[in-house]
Structures are given as C-alpha cells and as structure tokens.
DODREN-632239 format. One record per residue (C-alpha): residue in one letter; y, z, x. Coordinates in steps of 0.2 Angstrom, whole numbers. Last residue first. Example, Ala and Ser with C-alpha at 12.3 -4.5 7.8 and 13.67 -1.06 7.14 Angstrom:
! residues 2
r; north; up; east
S; -5; 36; 68;
A; -22; 39; 62;
END
This chain:
! residues 580
r; north; up; east
A; 672; 0; 812;
S; 664; 10; 827;
G; 669; 16; 844;
V; 670; 12; 862;
V; 653; 4; 864;
V; 649; -5; 880;
R; 646; -24; 880;
D; 639; -31; 896;
G; 649; -45; 904;
E; 648; -38; 922;
Q; 632; -29; 925;
L; 627; -11; 922;
A; 613; 0; 928;
G; 625; 12; 937;
T; 643; 12; 945;
V; 659; 15; 935;
E; 677; 14; 938;
V; 688; 20; 924;
N; 700; 11; 912;
G; 714; 18; 902;
D; 728; 11; 914;
A; 719; 19; 929;
T; 704; 30; 933;
L; 695; 30; 950;
G; 677; 34; 950;
T; 663; 37; 937;
R; 645; 38; 940;
V; 634; 30; 926;
E; 619; 34; 915;
V; 615; 20; 902;
E; 611; 24; 884;
K; 604; 10; 873;
T; 612; 1; 859;
K; 607; -10; 844;
D; 621; -15; 832;
T; 617; -34; 836;
A; 607; -33; 852;
Y; 609; -26; 869;
E; 624; -15; 865;
V; 626; -3; 880;
Q; 631; 15; 876;
V; 639; 24; 891;
R; 634; 40; 900;
A; 641; 53; 911;
K; 631; 68; 916;
G; 634; 86; 912;
D; 617; 90; 904;
A; 626; 91; 887;
T; 632; 73; 888;
T; 648; 67; 895;
V; 654; 51; 886;
V; 661; 36; 894;
A; 667; 21; 882;
A; 684; 29; 879;
V; 689; 27; 897;
P; 687; 9; 895;
V; 675; 1; 907;
V; 677; -5; 925;
L; 665; -13; 938;
V; 673; -14; 955;
P; 684; -27; 964;
K; 688; -22; 982;
E; 697; -8; 991;
T; 699; 2; 975;
A; 716; 10; 973;
G; 724; 27; 973;
L; 740; 37; 968;
T; 752; 22; 969;
V; 769; 27; 963;
R; 777; 15; 951;
A; 795; 13; 949;
T; 805; 6; 935;
V; 823; 2; 938;
S; 841; 6; 931;
T; 854; -1; 943;
G; 868; 11; 948;
A; 869; 5; 966;
K; 864; -13; 969;
L; 849; -20; 977;
G; 847; -38; 983;
K; 843; -33; 1001;
T; 841; -14; 1002;
S; 823; -15; 1010;
A; 809; -2; 1011;
P; 815; 7; 996;
T; 816; 26; 996;
L; 809; 36; 982;
L; 815; 53; 975;
V; 806; 63; 962;
P; 813; 77; 950;
Q; 800; 87; 940;
A; 799; 88; 921;
G; 793; 103; 910;
A; 810; 104; 903;
A; 821; 89; 905;
P; 828; 85; 922;
E; 845; 94; 928;
E; 859; 81; 930;
A; 864; 76; 947;
G; 878; 84; 956;
P; 868; 86; 972;
M; 852; 77; 972;
R; 836; 86; 968;
A; 821; 79; 977;
Q; 818; 94; 988;
D; 817; 104; 972;
G; 802; 94; 966;
V; 795; 79; 975;
A; 802; 70; 990;
T; 801; 53; 999;
L; 789; 42; 989;
T; 790; 26; 998;
A; 796; 9; 992;
K; 791; -10; 991;
Y; 802; -21; 981;
T; 799; -30; 965;
K; 808; -44; 955;
G; 805; -44; 937;
S; 823; -47; 932;
D; 824; -29; 925;
L; 821; -23; 942;
E; 804; -17; 948;
I; 802; -4; 962;
S; 785; -1; 971;
A; 777; 14; 978;
A; 767; 20; 993;
M; 764; 38; 995;
G; 773; 47; 1009;
V; 776; 63; 1000;
R; 762; 68; 989;
L; 761; 66; 970;
L; 746; 72; 959;
D; 754; 88; 955;
S; 770; 79; 949;
E; 759; 71; 936;
A; 756; 87; 927;
A; 774; 92; 929;
D; 779; 77; 920;
V; 790; 64; 930;
S; 808; 63; 935;
G; 820; 50; 942;
T; 830; 46; 958;
V; 828; 30; 967;
A; 836; 29; 984;
F; 847; 17; 993;
A; 851; 18; 1012;
S; 868; 20; 1020;
S; 868; 39; 1018;
T; 880; 47; 1006;
V; 897; 54; 1008;
T; 907; 64; 995;
A; 925; 67; 998;
I; 940; 80; 1000;
E; 932; 95; 993;
K; 944; 110; 993;
E; 962; 113; 998;
V; 970; 98; 1004;
Q; 987; 96; 995;
Q; 990; 79; 987;
G; 1002; 67; 995;
P; 989; 53; 998;
K; 974; 56; 985;
V; 960; 69; 986;
S; 942; 68; 979;
V; 936; 52; 986;
K; 918; 47; 981;
E; 905; 36; 990;
V; 911; 37; 1008;
R; 895; 29; 1016;
A; 886; 35; 1031;
P; 884; 29; 1049;
L; 880; 43; 1054;
K; 868; 57; 1049;
P; 870; 76; 1048;
L; 889; 75; 1046;
F; 901; 85; 1057;
V; 919; 85; 1051;
V; 932; 86; 1065;
E; 951; 89; 1064;
G; 950; 104; 1052;
P; 944; 117; 1065;
P; 958; 113; 1077;
V; 952; 105; 1093;
S; 961; 112; 1109;
T; 971; 107; 1123;
G; 978; 122; 1133;
Y; 978; 141; 1132;
T; 961; 149; 1127;
R; 957; 156; 1144;
A; 976; 158; 1147;
F; 978; 172; 1134;
E; 965; 183; 1143;
A; 971; 179; 1160;
L; 989; 184; 1155;
M; 983; 200; 1147;
E; 973; 204; 1162;
K; 987; 200; 1174;
A; 999; 212; 1164;
A; 986; 226; 1164;
A; 983; 224; 1183;
V; 1002; 224; 1187;
D; 1005; 239; 1176;
K; 991; 248; 1184;
R; 999; 245; 1201;
A; 1016; 251; 1195;
G; 1008; 267; 1189;
A; 1000; 270; 1206;
V; 1016; 266; 1215;
K; 1025; 278; 1203;
L; 1013; 292; 1206;
R; 1014; 290; 1225;
T; 1033; 291; 1224;
P; 1032; 308; 1215;
S; 1018; 315; 1226;
L; 1023; 310; 1244;
Q; 1005; 309; 1251;
R; 1008; 293; 1260;
A; 1002; 299; 1277;
Q; 986; 305; 1269;
R; 982; 288; 1262;
L; 985; 280; 1279;
A; 973; 292; 1288;
Q; 960; 289; 1274;
E; 962; 271; 1276;
A; 960; 272; 1295;
T; 945; 283; 1294;
A; 937; 271; 1281;
R; 940; 256; 1292;
A; 933; 265; 1307;
E; 917; 270; 1297;
K; 915; 252; 1292;
A; 917; 246; 1310;
T; 904; 258; 1316;
R; 892; 253; 1302;
V; 895; 234; 1307;
A; 892; 238; 1325;
K; 875; 247; 1321;
R; 870; 232; 1311;
L; 874; 221; 1326;
E; 864; 232; 1338;
E; 849; 232; 1325;
L; 850; 214; 1324;
Q; 850; 211; 1343;
K; 835; 223; 1345;
D; 825; 214; 1331;
R; 830; 197; 1339;
A; 824; 203; 1356;
Q; 808; 210; 1349;
R; 804; 193; 1340;
A; 808; 183; 1356;
E; 797; 194; 1366;
E; 783; 192; 1353;
M; 785; 173; 1353;
A; 785; 173; 1372;
R; 769; 184; 1373;
G; 760; 173; 1360;
R; 765; 157; 1371;
A; 758; 165; 1386;
E; 742; 169; 1377;
Q; 740; 151; 1371;
A; 743; 145; 1389;
A; 730; 157; 1396;
A; 717; 152; 1383;
L; 720; 134; 1387;
D; 718; 137; 1405;
A; 702; 146; 1402;
R; 696; 132; 1392;
A; 700; 120; 1405;
N; 691; 130; 1418;
E; 675; 131; 1407;
V; 676; 112; 1404;
K; 678; 109; 1423;
M; 663; 119; 1427;
E; 653; 110; 1415;
L; 658; 94; 1423;
L; 653; 100; 1440;
S; 636; 106; 1433;
T; 633; 89; 1425;
D; 619; 82; 1437;
A; 612; 66; 1430;
P; 594; 65; 1424;
A; 582; 55; 1435;
T; 576; 38; 1428;
P; 558; 35; 1422;
Q; 550; 18; 1426;
L; 542; 10; 1411;
T; 527; -3; 1415;
V; 526; -18; 1405;
T; 509; -28; 1405;
P; 511; -47; 1404;
Q; 502; -57; 1390;
L; 491; -73; 1396;
T; 475; -65; 1392;
T; 459; -65; 1403;
T; 466; -51; 1413;
P; 471; -49; 1431;
Q; 487; -39; 1428;
P; 505; -46; 1430;
T; 518; -33; 1432;
A; 533; -33; 1420;
T; 547; -21; 1424;
A; 556; -9; 1412;
G; 572; 1; 1415;
S; 576; 17; 1404;
T; 594; 19; 1397;
P; 600; 36; 1401;
P; 601; 50; 1389;
K; 619; 56; 1385;
R; 624; 72; 1394;
A; 636; 63; 1406;
E; 646; 56; 1391;
A; 647; 73; 1383;
L; 653; 81; 1399;
A; 667; 68; 1401;
Q; 672; 71; 1383;
E; 673; 90; 1386;
A; 683; 88; 1401;
E; 695; 76; 1393;
A; 697; 87; 1377;
L; 700; 102; 1389;
K; 713; 93; 1398;
E; 722; 88; 1382;
E; 722; 106; 1375;
A; 729; 112; 1391;
A; 743; 100; 1390;
R; 746; 105; 1372;
V; 747; 123; 1377;
A; 759; 120; 1391;
A; 770; 110; 1380;
D; 770; 124; 1367;
A; 775; 137; 1381;
A; 789; 126; 1386;
A; 796; 124; 1368;
L; 794; 143; 1366;
R; 805; 146; 1381;
T; 818; 134; 1376;
E; 818; 141; 1358;
D; 820; 159; 1366;
E; 835; 153; 1376;
P; 843; 145; 1361;
T; 841; 161; 1351;
L; 827; 162; 1338;
E; 826; 165; 1319;
R; 844; 162; 1315;
S; 852; 166; 1299;
E; 851; 185; 1303;
A; 861; 182; 1319;
E; 875; 173; 1310;
A; 876; 186; 1296;
L; 877; 200; 1309;
A; 891; 191; 1319;
R; 901; 188; 1303;
E; 899; 206; 1298;
A; 905; 212; 1315;
S; 920; 200; 1315;
K; 924; 206; 1297;
L; 923; 224; 1302;
D; 934; 222; 1317;
A; 947; 213; 1307;
K; 947; 228; 1294;
S; 948; 240; 1308;
H; 963; 230; 1316;
A; 972; 230; 1299;
L; 969; 249; 1297;
R; 975; 253; 1314;
M; 991; 242; 1310;
K; 994; 252; 1294;
L; 992; 268; 1304;
P; 1004; 262; 1317;
R; 1017; 257; 1303;
V; 1015; 272; 1293;
D; 1033; 279; 1297;
R; 1035; 291; 1282;
G; 1046; 291; 1266;
Q; 1051; 272; 1269;
D; 1033; 267; 1265;
L; 1034; 276; 1248;
T; 1051; 267; 1244;
K; 1044; 250; 1249;
Q; 1029; 253; 1238;
E; 1040; 257; 1223;
A; 1050; 241; 1226;
A; 1034; 231; 1228;
L; 1026; 238; 1212;
T; 1042; 235; 1202;
E; 1042; 216; 1208;
Q; 1024; 214; 1203;
A; 1026; 222; 1186;
T; 1041; 210; 1183;
Q; 1031; 194; 1188;
V; 1016; 199; 1177;
A; 1028; 202; 1162;
K; 1036; 185; 1166;
R; 1019; 176; 1164;
L; 1015; 186; 1148;
T; 1032; 180; 1141;
D; 1029; 162; 1147;
Y; 1012; 162; 1138;
Q; 1019; 169; 1122;
Q; 1033; 155; 1122;
R; 1020; 142; 1125;
D; 1009; 148; 1111;
V; 1024; 149; 1099;
L; 1029; 131; 1103;
T; 1011; 125; 1100;
P; 999; 122; 1113;
Q; 993; 104; 1113;
Q; 982; 95; 1100;
A; 976; 79; 1107;
E; 988; 65; 1104;
Y; 984; 50; 1092;
G; 982; 31; 1093;
K; 963; 31; 1090;
K; 960; 28; 1109;
T; 971; 42; 1113;
Y; 962; 55; 1103;
M; 945; 50; 1111;
R; 953; 50; 1128;
T; 960; 68; 1125;
V; 943; 74; 1119;
A; 935; 67; 1135;
A; 948; 76; 1146;
V; 946; 92; 1137;
T; 927; 90; 1140;
A; 930; 88; 1159;
R; 941; 103; 1159;
D; 929; 115; 1150;
F; 924; 118; 1132;
V; 907; 126; 1137;
G; 890; 121; 1129;
T; 886; 112; 1145;
V; 883; 94; 1139;
P; 895; 86; 1152;
A; 907; 74; 1144;
G; 909; 55; 1144;
Y; 920; 46; 1132;
G; 907; 33; 1128;
L; 904; 37; 1109;
R; 887; 44; 1113;
R; 895; 55; 1127;
L; 908; 62; 1115;
A; 895; 66; 1102;
R; 884; 75; 1114;
Q; 900; 85; 1120;
L; 904; 90; 1101;
Q; 886; 96; 1099;
R; 887; 107; 1114;
V; 904; 114; 1108;
D; 896; 118; 1091;
D; 881; 126; 1100;
G; 892; 139; 1109;
K; 906; 142; 1121;
T; 925; 142; 1120;
G; 933; 142; 1137;
P; 947; 130; 1133;
A; 949; 130; 1114;
I; 937; 124; 1100;
T; 946; 131; 1084;
R; 933; 137; 1072;
H; 920; 133; 1059;
M; 914; 115; 1061;
P; 897; 114; 1054;
V; 882; 113; 1066;
S; 871; 98; 1061;
G; 880; 85; 1070;
R; 887; 67; 1070;
L; 905; 65; 1071;
A; 919; 61; 1058;
F; 936; 63; 1065;
V; 951; 70; 1055;
P; 967; 64; 1061;
R; 985; 72; 1061;
G; 999; 64; 1051;
N; 1001; 80; 1040;
V; 982; 77; 1036;
E; 975; 60; 1040;
M; 958; 54; 1034;
L; 940; 49; 1040;
V; 945; 44; 1057;
A; 930; 35; 1065;
G; 920; 43; 1079;
E; 904; 40; 1070;
K; 904; 26; 1058;
L; 909; 27; 1039;
K; 905; 13; 1027;
G; 914; 12; 1011;
R; 927; 21; 1001;
R; 942; 26; 1010;
P; 948; 44; 1014;
A; 966; 48; 1010;
R; 980; 46; 1022;
T; 995; 58; 1022;
A; 985; 72; 1014;
R; 995; 88; 1014;
Q; 990; 105; 1022;
L; 1004; 117; 1020;
E; 1008; 126; 1037;
S; 994; 135; 1046;
T; 999; 128; 1063;
G; 990; 120; 1077;
G; 985; 103; 1068;
V; 973; 102; 1054;
V; 969; 119; 1047;
G; 951; 124; 1042;
A; 933; 119; 1039;
L; 938; 103; 1030;
S; 928; 98; 1015;
I; 912; 88; 1012;
P; 901; 84; 997;
L; 884; 77; 1003;
P; 875; 63; 994;
S; 858; 60; 1002;
G; 854; 43; 996;
Y; 864; 29; 988;
E; 859; 27; 971;
L; 846; 16; 961;
T; 842; 24; 944;
G; 825; 30; 938;
S; 810; 27; 926;
V; 795; 33; 935;
V; 777; 27; 932;
V; 762; 35; 940;
T; 749; 23; 947;
S; 731; 21; 948;
V; 725; 4; 954;
L; 709; -4; 950;
K; 702; -20; 957;
R; 692; -31; 945;
R; 674; -33; 938;
E; 674; -31; 919;
V; 661; -23; 907;
A; 666; -30; 890;
A; 672; -20; 875;
T; 663; -14; 860;
V; 667; -9; 842;
L; 650; -6; 832;
S; 649; -10; 814;
P; 650; 1; 798;
K; 642; -5; 782;
P; 656; -10; 770;
A; 663; 3; 759;
A; 657; 3; 741;
R; 668; -5; 727;
L; 656; -20; 724;
A; 641; -9; 723;
A; 649; 2; 711;
E; 654; -12; 699;
D; 637; -20; 700;
A; 629; -3; 695;
P; 642; -1; 681;
S; 636; -18; 674;
R; 647; -33; 676;
L; 655; -45; 662;
R; 666; -59; 669;
T; 653; -72; 673;
S; 644; -69; 656;
V; 660; -73; 646;
A; 662; -90; 655;
W; 643; -94; 652;
G; 645; -89; 633;
A; 661; -100; 631;
G; 652; -115; 640;
A; 637; -113; 628;
V; 648; -112; 613;
L; 657; -128; 618;
V; 641; -137; 622;
V; 633; -133; 605;
G; 649; -138; 596;
A; 649; -155; 605;
I; 631; -158; 600;
T; 635; -154; 582;
G; 650; -166; 582;
A; 640; -180; 590;
L; 626; -178; 577;
L; 639; -178; 563;
R; 647; -194; 570;
R; 630; -202; 571;
Q; 626; -197; 553;
K; 642; -206; 547;
M; 637; -222; 555;
END
C-alpha cells in the first residue's frame, strides 16, 4: 500500500515537471523567430471590378435661389412740372409689377412703369423727337391706348398719353402757370408788333398816293397766278381733247385695217391648202376579186385675186399706221407749241409783277418812315419766331420722373428704398425678373469647361430636383449688389426650367452636365489607368491571385473618379488600382 502511494507520487511529479517544461518552451522564442513574427506581411494587390454603366460628368455648384436680373432704379428727374421738393406720397410696393402700372407717387403725381431699353432722361413735350419717344409710343400701343410709332411726340401721342393718365385716375401734365404766363406774354408781343407795323405802314402810304401802283401790283400778281395755273394744267395733260379724238379715230382705222389684213391672209391660206384627191374603182378583167383604184388629179385653185386682196390690205394697214403717226406727231408739236406759249406768258407775268413791285418801292422812298416800317416788320418776324419756338414745346408733356423704363416686364419689386414722406433723391427700389436664378461660383479651372446653354439640375435639401440651364459664366453672371466670389473663383448663373415649389433664399446644390455617354460603357477607376513611356494608356488586369497582365485601352469621358475605357476588357474583370 505504501509502495503504491510512492509510485503515484512519483508519476504525478514527473507529469508536473513535464507540463511546466512544455509551458516554458511555448513562451521562449529564438531571435530569428522574433524577427519573423515582427516583419511586415507580404503586400497584396488592391483591385476594382470593371463595370458597365452610363457615365455623366458634372460640375457641382453650391448656390442660392434668388429672383434673377436685379436692377436698382431711380427717377430720371422731377415728377410734375416744377422742381419743387420731391417727396414720396406713396412708396413702391413689393411684389409683381406689370407694364403700365403706377410704381409709386411723388407729390401726388404717378410714376409709370413701362418696358423699354432707352432710359428716361428728359421731358417729352410736343414736338420732341427721338428713340425715347418711339419707345413710349410702342408701350402705349401695347397697352391699348393707341399711338403712331413715328418717333415724334405729336397730337395723336398726346391723346394716347392723356388716355393712359385718365384710366389710372390722374391728369396728364399740363403747362404750368409760369408757362401759361410766358405764352400769353409772347402772344401779346406778336400782336403789339403787328399793330406797330400797321401804323408805320399807314404813315408811309399817306406820304404818297400809291393806290394805282398797288392795284397794278395786285393785278400783275393775279395775272402771274393765272399764267402759272394754265401752264401747270397744260403740263399735266399729255393730249388735248381734240388730239385724243383724232388719235382714237386713227387707232380705230389701224385696228380695222389689221382685221381686214387678217381676213385676207386667212382666206389665202385656206385657198393654198392642197385639195383632197378623189378615187374611183374600175373593175379589171383579172383572175382576182380585188378592184383596181385609179386616182384622178384635181386642178389647183386660182389664188391671184386673194393675193391681190392681201396686198391691198397690207397697203391699207400701212397707210392707217402712217396716219396715226402723223396725228401723234402733230399732237406732240401742238403741245410743245402750247407749252412754250404758256411759259412765255408766265415769264411776261413775272416781269410785270417785278416792274410793279419796283414802281411801288420807288414810290415809297420816304427814308425815315421806310426805316420805321422795315424795323417794325423785323420786330413782327422776331416776335412770331419766339412764339413759334415756345409753342413747339407748349402743351401736354411727360416729365422725366413720371416714367421708368425697365428692360423686362412684368417684373418684381424686390426691395423698396424709400418710404412715404421721405424725400426722393437717389434709388427708390430694386426690381428683379419674375423668374428664379441660382447664383454661385466655381473654380477658375472648372469655369473653363462651362458653356452657356449647358443642361443642369438643381437639388433641394429635401432631395427634390429641378431641371435648369447654365445662363452665364464670369462677369456676365455677376449680380448687382452680390458679394465678390473668393479668389480664383468665377461666378455662375443658372436658370430653373420651372419655378413651382421654389422659394427665394433657399440654398441648393446644382450640377452642370459637362458630358454624358449615350449608353452604358465600360468604366474603371481613374487610378487604374497608367500612361506608359510610349504615350499609350494601359491597365493591369489580375487574371490569377497576385498575377497581372497589361492591357492597352483607350480612354473616354471622365466623371466622379471613373473613366470610360475601350479595349480587351470585359465587365467583371479586376483591374489593379494599388497594393496593400
């Protein structure tokens, strides 16, 4: 029993020592083992699958939805006919602005919004001419007030302007009190000058009896008018009634002769036609049953009489034509003779008038009075000229501040810069188009790829997208009052195809399409394509674990880190993009 316990203890001790030795041996490594364990793993290839799909290349623009084409506006001058303090009595209202609407009121007078590219820059008064007047006339016609597009502010245009003001509850600008007073002063000046001339002329006439000479002058003037009238009537007529009758008779004779000649020639042509030959059948004693036909010649017709008639008809026609020519020449000679006589009569009448005027002037050679009459006549002419000059611009007018021409209407009043009661001095409001636009910027390198008219899409935060078009790039895309883009960036402007569901001030992401494949193509990551020393593009295709081969490819559209390739590749092939 004791020996068994000793044996069991010995065995247990051996097992314990063996277990401890094994445990220690598993934790002890040689320096070579330690180096092997700490070495980097053998690199393996990083590959990507060749895919077949559509490729779309885009430029991403982060921007903001705003109403397009903002335009600050101000008044071109005074509202009303005076330069008194201009104060807004009704400010512009935000919202849609139609053509012909009253934008605001200044001193109770309206400011109309009309469409046009020529800015309002002056008072348009009666007689004013120019492109701004033509532009106003076109606007009046579009609004249904009617006006001729002549470029002249005439009576018809004044009537159209008056109708526009009346329909909106206003009165068109009439001459001011100062203008009316000046017009009355000029009119009275003409009247006074005429009265002075009449008095001086009467004094001159009383100095010598010039009544016979004045009567002779009046008669010579009347004779001259009569002679000129007769000459004008004669020049307006080609033929006298008598000549017209003679020519009509000659024309009738020519036509009759032409008809007779035509009849004679027709009869001769009929007679000269070959006659139709007659044929008779005479039986012959033959063994056949067919008759023998014998042709009997017909004697030609005698046409000498008809030929004589044709010759006579031709002679008659020539005689009729010659008679008509003589009648025409005689009519021309008679007209020339009459015109020469009438011109001579006009010259004689002019000489008689000049003689009578000279005699009257000589009879009035009373130096002091004559000088007074000459001076009074000049005063009348000067007063009439001043009145006419003022009258050309006197009447209904359009002050420069009562019309604002905008390039496009309808528009939106987006910002109001003046309040009721404030003095109108500078900018009154900012208008925009009724359409939305996306303003943003891109890097200069990307801007070189953009072209106006490219298709784009706009994505809202909700994920909804809208079609759009690239409208402008660079300086043309700068919006008035907008912040300058960062250094090296270029502004861009996009226009949505629809405004439904869009709201101004919303931040959006826009993508401008640079190009797209028409159908699915093979694509690989850009990093997989390597251009070798010979200038050709190649990819490495893994055909077995860590085993590759080079395949030459041609590259196409690049987008989103992928590139279109064509070559000895198939969908699903693995191409090397790096190693790990």
